[in-house]
N, C-alpha and C positions, 0 to 999 in steps of 0.2 A: 410887786405886781404878781408874783407867784402866789402869795397868800390870798390875794383877791380871787385868783383863778381857782384856788383850792376851795375857798368858801363857796364860790358859785357852782363848782362841780358837785359839792356836797348837797346843794339844794336844787339840783337840776330837776329831780322828780317833783319836788315841791313847787318849783316855778312852772313846770309843765301842767301840774294839776290846777294851779291857779289860772293859767292861760286857757285851759279848756272849759272853765266855768262860763255860763252865759252872762251877758253884761248886766241883766237885771238882778241876778244873784249877787254879783260883785257890788252893785249899787246898794242893795239891801244890807249886805255885810258892812259896807262902809258907813251907812247911815245909822246902824245900830251897833256901836262899838261896846256898849255895856253888856250885851249878850255874848255868851260863849258860842261861837259857831261850831256846830257838831262835827269836829274832826275835818272840817273843810280846809282851814288855813293852818292846821297843825303840821309841823314838819314831820317827816317820816321817822318812826322810832328807830333808834340805833339798835341793831341786832348784834348781840355778843355771842359769837360762835367760838367755842373752845375746841381746839383740836383734840381728838381722842388719842390717848397714849397707848391704847390697847391693854390687854391683860398684863398686869405686873407680875413678873416672875421673881420668886425668891431664890437667892443663890444657895 
């Protein structure tokens, strides 16, 4: 059950974006599955943020 919650929490912004779409837009997207909807139903890109280690000092 925890894995299901983790999956849903990862796509919370995705689900919120889909829920905010007007109903006619959703119907049009469902009726034309061969077309790529322009970033409407795409999940949010994963951002890789690497922590900065600061200036490296030589001993």
